[in-house]
C-alpha positions in Angstrom: 98.9 144.9 98.4 97.6 142.9 101.3 94.0 143.4 100.2 94.8 142.0 96.8 96.5 138.9 98.3 93.5 138.3 100.5 91.1 138.8 97.6 93.0 136.4 95.4 93.2 133.8 98.1 89.5 134.1 98.8 88.6 133.8 95.1 90.9 130.8 94.7 89.3 129.1 97.7 85.8 129.8 96.3 86.7 128.4 92.9 88.2 125.3 94.3 85.2 124.8 96.5 82.8 125.2 93.6 84.7 122.7 91.4 84.4 119.8 93.9 82.1 116.9 92.9 79.2 116.7 95.3 78.1 113.3 96.6 75.3 111.5 98.4 76.7 108.4 100.1 75.1 106.5 103.0 77.1 105.9 106.1 77.6 102.1 105.5 80.9 100.2 105.0 79.9 98.9 101.5 78.8 102.4 100.4 82.0 104.0 101.7 84.1 101.3 99.9 82.3 102.0 96.6 82.7 105.8 97.2 86.4 105.4 97.1 86.2 103.5 93.8 83.8 106.1 92.3 86.2 108.9 93.3 89.1 107.0 91.6 86.8 106.6 88.5 86.1 110.3 88.4 89.7 111.2 88.9 91.0 108.8 86.3 88.5 110.1 83.7 89.1 113.7 84.6 92.9 113.4 84.5 93.1 111.1 81.5 94.7 108.2 83.5 94.0 105.1 81.4 96.1 102.8 83.6 94.0 103.6 86.8 90.8 103.5 84.8 91.4 100.0 83.4 92.4 98.8 86.9 88.9 99.6 88.2 87.2 97.1 85.9 86.4 93.5 86.5 87.6 91.1 83.8 83.9 90.3 83.4 82.8 93.9 82.8 80.0 94.7 80.4 80.2 98.3 79.1 77.5 100.1 77.1 77.2 103.5 75.6 73.5 104.2 75.1 74.2 107.8 73.9 76.0 106.7 70.8 74.5 103.2 70.6 77.9 101.6 71.0 78.3 98.3 72.7 77.9 96.2 74.6 81.6 95.5 74.9 83.7 93.4 77.2 87.0 93.9 79.0 89.4 93.3 76.1 87.6 95.8 73.8 87.1 98.3 76.6 90.8 98.1 77.5 91.7 98.8 73.8 89.1 101.6 73.7 90.5 103.3 76.8 94.1 103.1 75.6 93.5 104.0 71.9 90.4 106.1 71.6 90.5 108.1 74.8 92.0 111.4 75.8 91.7 115.2 75.7 92.1 115.4 71.9 89.0 113.1 71.4 86.8 113.8 74.4 86.6 115.3 77.9 84.5 114.4 80.9 83.7 116.5 83.9 81.6 115.4 86.8 79.3 117.4 89.2 77.5 114.8 91.4 77.3 111.2 92.3 75.4 108.9 94.6 76.0 105.5 95.9 73.4 103.0 97.0 73.1 101.8 100.6 74.6 98.4 99.8 77.4 99.9 97.7 76.3 97.9 94.6 75.4 100.9 92.4 76.6 104.4 91.8 75.1 107.0 89.5 77.5 109.7 88.3 76.3 112.9 86.6 78.3 115.3 84.5 79.2 116.6 81.1 80.6 114.7 78.1 82.3 116.8 75.4 83.6 115.7 72.0 83.9 117.0 68.5 80.9 117.2 66.2 81.5 114.6 63.4 80.5 117.1 60.6 81.9 120.4 61.8 84.8 119.3 63.9 83.8 121.8 66.6 83.6 120.8 70.2 80.1 120.1 71.6 79.0 119.3 75.2 76.1 117.1 76.4 74.8 116.3 79.9 75.6 112.7 80.7 74.8 110.1 83.3 76.8 106.9 83.9 75.4 104.0 86.0 78.1 101.9 87.6 77.6 98.4 89.1 80.2 97.0 91.5 81.0 93.6 92.7 84.0 92.8 94.9 85.3 96.4 94.6 85.4 96.3 90.7 83.1 97.7 88.1 81.1 94.9 86.5 78.8 97.0 84.5 79.0 100.6 83.1 76.2 102.2 81.2 76.3 105.7 79.7 73.2 107.8 78.9 73.2 111.1 77.0 71.7 112.6 73.9 74.2 112.3 71.1 72.5 114.6 68.6 75.1 117.4 69.1 77.8 115.0 67.9 76.2 114.3 64.6 
């Protein structure tokens, strides 16, 4: 019985360690401040927390989805999109890696975007990259890149 408990604990530890998002962040104050916001961005997207996600954006944000050729849109439209066209029944996001620039102005986040195919209704997944630009601790530009052909 003790062996089984030890094995289960070890496997749980390994799975949780493997599921963490890796990062490359310089040891500068601006980069560390941006890192905190990127981790909030990742958590808000992963946990479907629209309130936190909206709070990360500047009122002057410019958002673009180059994968689905959608945008550019500004804060009011992005706010509506997050609250009305967002969630586990429409899409899921998982993240594996991010980096932050030395000055903390940019972050690149890599992961997987999943949604339903428009024709079949079956779930499909695509590798995705999002480039975030920060100013005064807020996202001022967000640009998504992925190949949307699996969605069609």
